N, C-alpha and C positions, 0 to 999 in steps of 0.2 A: 336296301336303300336307307332304312332307318338306322341300321348298324353302321353304315358308312358315314351318315350324317353325325351320329353320336361319336364315332372315332375322330372325325375332323374337329368336332367341338372340343373334345378332350385334349386333342393335340394342340389346338389353338390356345386353349387355357394354359397348358404347360408352357408354351412358348412365351405367352404374356407374363407368366410368373417368373420365368427365367430372365426375361428382359427387365422386369421391374427389379428383381434381385440384383442384376448387373448394374442397373442405374444407381441403386441405393449404395452398392459397394463403391462405384466410381465417385459418387458424391461424397462418401465418407473419406475416401482417399484425398480428394481435392480439398475438402474441408480441413483435414489433418495437415496437408501441405501448406495451405494458406495460413493456418495457425502457427506452424513452425516458422514460415517466412516472416510473418508479422512480428512474432516474438523476437526474431533476430534483429528487427529494426529498432526495438526499444533500447534506449541507453541503459547501461548497467548501473544498478544502485550501488554496488560495491565499488565500481570504478569512477562513477560520475556523480550520482546524487549525493553521496556522502561528502564528497569534496565541495560540491556546491553549497551544502548545508554549512560547512565551515566558512565558505566565502561570504555567506549572508550574515554570519555572526555566530560564534561558538566559543566555548570555554578555552579552546586551544589558542585563541588570539589574546587572551588576557595575560598581561605581564605586570600590571600594577593595578591598585585599587581604582575604582571609578565606575562610570556608567557605560554599559555595552548592550548591544542587541543580543538577545538569546533566541536561537532558532530551534524549532521542534524537529523531530525526525520527519522524513518525507511521508506525506499522506496521499495515497492514490484516491482520486475522486472522479465522479462522473458529473460534469458541469456543462450545461448548455449543449447537451448531446455529444460531448467530447470527453475522452479520458484525459485527465491532467494530473500533474503532481503538484501538491500544495504544501506550503510551509507556513506554520504560524510563527510570527515574529513578536517578541515581547521585550519590554524594557527590563534591564537587569543591572543591579548594582552589586559590586563585590567589595566586601570589607576584608581585605587580606589580613590585617593584624589580628582580627578576631575570627578569621576563617568562616565568615558568614556570607551566604548568598541571599539576595533579595530579588525575587522575580515576580513581575506583575502579570496580570492576565494578558492574553494576546491582544495586540492592538492593530495588527496588520496581517494580511494573508497574501503571500506571493504565489502566483500561478505559473506553471511551466508546462510546455509540451513535452511528452515523454519520448518522442522520436527525435526532434531537433535539439532539445535541451534549451530552446529559447523561451523567453517569456510568452505566455499564451494570452495575457491580458495585463492591464494595469493592476497594481496592488490594490487590495480592498481594505479600507479602514474598517476595523471591527471593534466591538466591545463584548463583554460577556453575554449580553442579551442575544447576540448573533448566534451563539452556541446553545442558547436555552439555559444559561447559567445566571446566577444572581450575585456573583462575587463583585464587590465594589471595585471600581476602576482605579481609585486613588489609594488603594492599599495593596501591599505585596500578597500575591497568592502563595508564595513560598518564602519562608524565612529559615535560614539554617543551611545545612548542606544538602539541600534538595530532597531530603527524606527518602533517598534510595537505600536499599540494603547495603551494609558495609562491604566493600570489596576494593581490591587494589585497582590502580589504573590499568594495569595489564589485563586483569580479569575482565574489567569493563570493556576494554578495547577488543578483546577476544570475542565477547558476547555480541558487541555491536557489529563486528565484521561478519559474524555468523548470521546475524539478523539481516544484513544487507545481502548476503548470499541467498537467504530464504526469500527476500523480496524478489531477487532475480529469477528464482524458480517459480514463484507463485503469481507474480504480477502479470506476465504474459497470458497465463491461463485465465485469470480474472478479467483482464482487459478485453480479450477476444471471446469471452463467454464460452470457453471451450472445456471439454472434459477429455481431452486427448490423452492426458496422463492417467495412469492407473489410479483408481479411486482411493485405494488403501495408501498408496504413496502420498497422494495429495493430503489425505487426512492426517498422516503423520507429520508432514511438513507444516500444515496449518497449526497443529497442536504445538509443535516446537516453536513456531513463530510467536504465537500468543504467550507461551511460557517465557521466552526470552524478553519479549516486549514488556511484560509485566515485571520482569526483574530489573530492567534498566530504564524504564520510563518513570517520570515523576508522577507519583500517585494523584496529586491534585490536578494534573493536566489531563488525566485519562478521560474525564467526561468531555473535554474539548476535542480530544482525538476522536472519540466515539461519535460526536456530533458532526464534525467536519468529514470524517471518513466512514459514515454509517454504512455505505454500500460495501466498502472494503472489509471493515471489521465484521459486519453482519455476515458476509460471505465466508470469511475465515471461521467465525464461530459456528455457523451452520455446518460447514465442512468438517470441523474438528469434532462435532458431536454426532455426526452420522455414523 
């Protein structure tokens, strides 16, 4: 009798372990499928968000000297419980005869929904204090040729397109809090993203990027260093 009871206890334990393992596997598959499906719903940075950046205001629109809006690269953010895409918009003056750019600190943030591509909220008026910075609002943050490393336009465009490709690969993983992709692959992509971003972003704007996108850049940096 004791042996029979012990046998059934062991058998019951094995069955419970197998059921638990099966449920875990099923949940992992479902979670992976959900992540893949959600990722497909996000608009492409390479195809959409780069073009929207140009529409908000970019160097490509400048044909003569004058005042124009300057728009940052897209910044993934978590805001009010939602994942959104933010852009910093700044005042910019171009002095073509002297080949000089004058760019002020951000004075506006535009918020967008990453699935629909529509505005998620009214634009927010900001000053350097919003980002924890002390730059004066009435003086240019950048004077000259934006202080980027010297490179041709074709080199810059190639790096920018690759950066948008990396956004497309990394953003869905960050947005869905998933580790579905291989860790080593993610690590290499994060390192490449940060390397290119530091090559083509304006140095004096990086603290603003870091403040606005602290979740995004923090995740990338942690991933790159693991």
